[in-house]
KOLGUKOL-979989 format. One line per field, with one value per residue (C-alpha): residue number from 1; x, y, z; residue in three letters. Coordinates in steps of 0.02 Angstrom, whole numbers, always signed. Example, Ala and Ser with C-alpha at 12.3 -4.5 7.8 and 13.67 -1.06 7.14 Angstrom:
% residues 2
seq <- c(1:2)
u <- c(+615:+684)
v <- c(-225:-53)
w <- c(+390:+357)
type <- c(ALA:SER)
% end
This chain:
% residues 292
seq <- c(1:2:3:4:5:6:7:8:9:10:11:12:13:14:15:16:17:18:19:20:21:22:23:24:25:26:27:28:29:30:31:32:33:34:35:36:37:38:39:40:41:42:43:44:45:46:47:48:49:50:51:52:53:54:55:56:57:58:59:60:61:62:63:64:65:66:67:68:69:70:71:72:73:74:75:76:77:78:79:80:81:82:83:84:85:86:87:88:89:90:91:92:93:94:95:96:97:98:99:100:101:102:103:104:105:106:107:108:109:110:111:112:113:114:115:116:117:118:119:120:121:122:123:124:125:126:127:128:129:130:131:132:133:134:135:136:137:138:139:140:141:142:143:144:145:146:147:148:149:150:151:152:153:154:155:156:157:158:159:160:161:162:163:164:165:166:167:168:169:170:171:172:173:174:175:176:177:178:179:180:181:182:183:184:185:186:187:188:189:190:191:192:193:194:195:196:197:198:199:200:201:202:203:204:205:206:207:208:209:210:211:212:213:214:215:216:217:218:219:220:221:222:223:224:225:226:227:228:229:230:231:232:233:234:235:236:237:238:239:240:241:242:243:244:245:246:247:248:249:250:251:252:253:254:255:256:257:258:259:260:261:262:263:264:265:266:267:268:269:270:271:272:273:274:275:276:277:278:279:280:281:282:283:284:285:286:287:288:289:290:291:292)
u <- c(-204:-79:-72:-109:-33:-105:-204:-84:+74:+37:+76:+196:+316:+234:+335:+474:+490:+462:+589:+739:+668:+697:+875:+912:+862:+951:+1100:+1110:+1061:+1206:+1306:+1260:+1274:+1448:+1504:+1432:+1510:+1691:+1647:+1626:+1768:+1906:+1826:+1990:+1944:+1996:+2059:+1932:+1912:+1976:+2053:+2232:+2286:+2450:+2495:+2619:+2680:+2670:+2520:+2382:+2349:+2221:+2209:+2079:+2157:+1984:+1917:+2053:+1973:+2022:+1934:+1937:+2142:+2192:+2317:+2247:+2291:+2428:+2550:+2719:+2847:+2901:+3041:+2992:+2848:+2917:+2967:+2803:+2723:+2869:+2840:+2655:+2681:+2794:+2670:+2548:+2648:+2720:+2523:+2462:+2347:+2275:+2234:+2194:+2256:+2100:+2180:+2061:+2082:+2206:+2344:+2515:+2615:+2487:+2561:+2544:+2399:+2546:+2659:+2548:+2531:+2700:+2722:+2591:+2428:+2285:+2118:+1982:+1892:+1699:+1703:+1860:+1773:+1655:+1562:+1585:+1400:+1270:+1122:+1052:+964:+795:+752:+630:+662:+495:+507:+426:+290:+362:+271:+355:+497:+578:+748:+856:+976:+1121:+1233:+1133:+1140:+1288:+1182:+1095:+1258:+1336:+1175:+1222:+1408:+1347:+1242:+1361:+1512:+1396:+1366:+1525:+1620:+1705:+1752:+1674:+1715:+1766:+1679:+1806:+1868:+1670:+1639:+1764:+1730:+1550:+1595:+1734:+1584:+1480:+1623:+1629:+1476:+1427:+1403:+1250:+1193:+1037:+992:+846:+742:+601:+482:+632:+767:+925:+890:+1005:+1129:+1188:+1291:+1285:+1432:+1368:+1486:+1391:+1337:+1422:+1381:+1333:+1420:+1346:+1424:+1378:+1222:+1181:+1033:+1042:+1002:+880:+773:+810:+691:+594:+647:+743:+879:+783:+683:+891:+922:+758:+778:+961:+921:+783:+907:+1041:+894:+864:+1051:+1040:+1176:+1189:+1161:+1216:+1371:+1424:+1529:+1432:+1485:+1424:+1269:+1226:+1269:+1127:+1001:+1071:+1047:+875:+816:+908:+1093:+1203:+1381:+1535:+1697:+1761:+1878:+1969:+2027:+2203:+2218:+2379:+2461:+2602:+2775:+2779)
v <- c(+2566:+2509:+2337:+2210:+2052:+1901:+1810:+1669:+1743:+1731:+1542:+1548:+1681:+1583:+1427:+1476:+1554:+1379:+1304:+1427:+1426:+1206:+1241:+1348:+1201:+1065:+1164:+1198:+1040:+962:+1088:+1030:+829:+873:+952:+814:+686:+782:+802:+617:+566:+688:+731:+691:+719:+874:+868:+886:+832:+678:+646:+688:+704:+667:+726:+699:+726:+532:+492:+559:+457:+476:+423:+407:+344:+342:+224:+113:-5:-2:+131:+281:+255:+215:+274:+342:+462:+360:+482:+394:+336:+158:+175:+239:+111:+11:+162:+218:+56:+59:+225:+197:+69:+154:+274:+187:+43:+200:+217:+48:+59:-56:+10:+6:+46:+144:+139:+245:+226:+341:+270:+277:+160:+68:-109:-44:-185:-304:-207:-228:-400:-428:-340:-445:-340:-422:-348:-328:-480:-434:-287:-284:-152:-14:+88:+282:+336:+506:+576:+714:+819:+807:+633:+565:+433:+405:+325:+157:+131:+24:-6:+22:+134:+273:+370:+434:+591:+459:+596:+682:+535:+429:+267:+296:+312:+176:+73:+115:+92:-76:-94:-36:-143:-305:-275:-250:-363:-259:-294:-207:-46:+33:+153:+301:+315:+294:+440:+543:+517:+563:+714:+771:+743:+836:+982:+953:+1033:+935:+773:+686:+492:+394:+258:+143:+67:-58:-63:+4:-116:-47:-105:-3:+147:+257:+430:+578:+708:+884:+1007:+1128:+1173:+1036:+877:+777:+607:+464:+313:+170:+118:-33:-149:-286:-455:-492:-316:-351:-341:-215:-61:+12:+42:+141:+216:+269:+338:+420:+516:+573:+624:+754:+796:+845:+937:+1038:+1090:+1156:+1033:+977:+785:+641:+539:+367:+224:+84:-110:-273:-272:-92:-45:-138:-56:+113:+87:+25:+190:+299:+309:+317:+248:+374:+274:+159:+115:-39:-66:-182:-244:-186:-285:-226:-308:-516)
w <- c(-3146:-3016:-3042:-2898:-2831:-2861:-2717:-2754:-2732:-2545:-2534:-2644:-2544:-2403:-2462:-2525:-2334:-2263:-2374:-2338:-2140:-2152:-2251:-2124:-2027:-2074:-2083:-1903:-1868:-1973:-1870:-1711:-1751:-1820:-1659:-1562:-1652:-1630:-1458:-1425:-1520:-1463:-1272:-1162:-954:-904:-710:-593:-391:-369:-553:-584:-772:-798:-1021:-1104:-1300:-1311:-1194:-1075:-911:-786:-612:-474:-317:-231:-363:-376:-543:-724:-823:-714:-709:-896:-1020:-1184:-1331:-1353:-1489:-1482:-1625:-1654:-1577:-1408:-1399:-1285:-1160:-1159:-1086:-956:-914:-900:-794:-667:-656:-601:-508:-373:-359:-340:-446:-568:-754:-935:-1114:-1186:-1379:-1517:-1715:-1711:-1599:-1632:-1678:-1767:-1702:-1523:-1469:-1530:-1412:-1275:-1290:-1293:-1131:-1072:-1084:-1158:-1208:-1061:-1059:-1030:-1148:-1259:-1386:-1351:-1492:-1459:-1500:-1502:-1484:-1539:-1395:-1482:-1495:-1429:-1295:-1204:-1002:-986:-838:-737:-577:-418:-515:-422:-470:-355:-328:-274:-251:-124:-13:+54:+68:-98:-182:-88:-159:-314:-329:-260:-422:-519:-455:-492:-660:-699:-602:-511:-304:-169:-138:+51:+123:+133:-43:-99:+23:-31:-228:-192:-105:-240:-380:-286:-295:-484:-490:-656:-608:-577:-515:-531:-426:-481:-343:-395:-240:-127:-193:-282:-487:-559:-577:-684:-720:-792:-828:-913:-1041:-1078:-1199:-1304:-1235:-1088:-1047:-1011:-924:-779:-853:-755:-700:-602:-666:-607:-643:-830:-954:-873:-955:-795:-921:-1044:-900:-838:-1017:-1043:-863:-916:-1073:-1005:-863:-1024:-1137:-984:-967:-1149:-1219:-1410:-1358:-1273:-1284:-1239:-1253:-1280:-1243:-1298:-1190:-1230:-1388:-1463:-1298:-1365:-1554:-1547:-1425:-1583:-1539:-1687:-1699:-1723:-1678:-1574:-1415:-1382:-1203:-1131:-953:-863:-739:-723:-788:-795)
type <- c(MET:ALA:SER:GLN:ALA:SER:PRO:SER:GLY:THR:PRO:MET:ILE:ARG:SER:ARG:ARG:GLN:ARG:ARG:ILE:ALA:ARG:GLU:ASN:CYS:ALA:MET:ALA:GLU:VAL:LEU:GLN:GLU:GLY:LEU:VAL:GLU:PHE:ALA:ASN:ARG:PHE:ARG:GLN:PRO:PRO:ALA:PRO:GLY:VAL:GLU:VAL:ILE:GLN:THR:SER:ARG:TYR:ARG:VAL:THR:LEU:GLN:PRO:ASP:TYR:PRO:ILE:PRO:GLY:PRO:ASN:SER:ALA:SER:TRP:VAL:ARG:ALA:PRO:ALA:SER:GLU:ALA:ASP:ASP:VAL:ILE:ARG:GLU:VAL:ARG:LYS:ILE:PHE:GLY:SER:ARG:ASP:LEU:PRO:PHE:MET:TRP:ILE:LEU:ASP:PRO:ASP:THR:GLU:PRO:VAL:ASP:PHE:PRO:ASP:LEU:LEU:ALA:ALA:HIS:GLY:SER:LEU:PRO:GLU:PRO:HIS:SER:PRO:GLU:VAL:ALA:VAL:MET:VAL:LEU:GLY:ILE:GLY:SER:PRO:ILE:GLU:ALA:PRO:SER:ILE:PRO:GLY:LEU:MET:LEU:HIS:ASP:ALA:LEU:ALA:ASP:ALA:GLU:LEU:PHE:ALA:GLN:ALA:ASP:ALA:VAL:ASN:ALA:GLU:ALA:PHE:HIS:ASP:SER:ALA:ARG:ASP:ALA:GLY:PRO:ARG:GLU:ARG:ARG:ARG:ARG:ASP:MET:LEU:ALA:ALA:GLY:ASN:ARG:LEU:VAL:LEU:LEU:ALA:THR:ILE:ALA:GLY:GLU:PRO:ALA:GLY:SER:ALA:GLY:LEU:THR:LEU:TYR:PRO:PRO:ALA:SER:ALA:ILE:ILE:ASN:GLY:GLY:ALA:VAL:ARG:GLU:LYS:PHE:ARG:GLY:ARG:GLY:VAL:TYR:ARG:ALA:LEU:VAL:ALA:GLU:ARG:LEU:ARG:MET:ALA:ARG:GLU:ALA:GLY:VAL:ALA:GLY:LEU:SER:VAL:TRP:GLY:GLY:PRO:MET:SER:ALA:PRO:ILE:LEU:GLN:ARG:LEU:GLY:PHE:GLN:LYS:VAL:GLY:TRP:ARG:ARG:PHE:TYR:LEU:ASP:GLU:GLY:PRO:ASN)
% end
């Protein structure tokens, strides 16, 4: 007589299958998270329209002549023998001095030599006063961030129009204590961003008045970098920053990337943490004004 399967066997098979699928999904999520963390901690700005990169065995220099402020102009990934560290400082200063560009040293946990901050101090370079250290943070692409309801809020594609870009740039300069930018270099920068093809800039307005701005750079499938998130002081506390993060997450999701990565400063990191971002590293900034 042929045996008959017990009716209770089907749920057991389904349960085993569900557990297997759950394990596979968890494993895939871990792989994606590991890749996102690796991207966030190891990303190096590649050459792009308006962005020049000088790579040596001891340091990496990034130059943006049309964005003449520290940060976009920087020296990073310092890996030098202790005996050559002073030479590195002089060499990098010569590069930026020849372009008449201010710049910033960006140090990471693996900077060599380990006493490089002390050497910078001896050469007159001091921690950036407004944001001496930032948190390297990541957010998985499936994370839920709901855009708040803000009366009168509109989000604009600031790269699509020179005037909108000028307004977004002014918001950014105000928030980050930078000087006003000239129209010629600013327009060249906008055109370079458009030519790059992976750059996005948002302008937030409330009742027609500029309220905030934010940037997004897509590097599919690994990640999207969000940066330049700024809200004017008079509009803070209304959820504008959250709205800008939520919109960039939506745009990144449409682009098919694994998540967002960001450097969160003293003001933004606590907000980003509440939104679900996780700290996975740090960077420290030192301003350099050249030889004393």
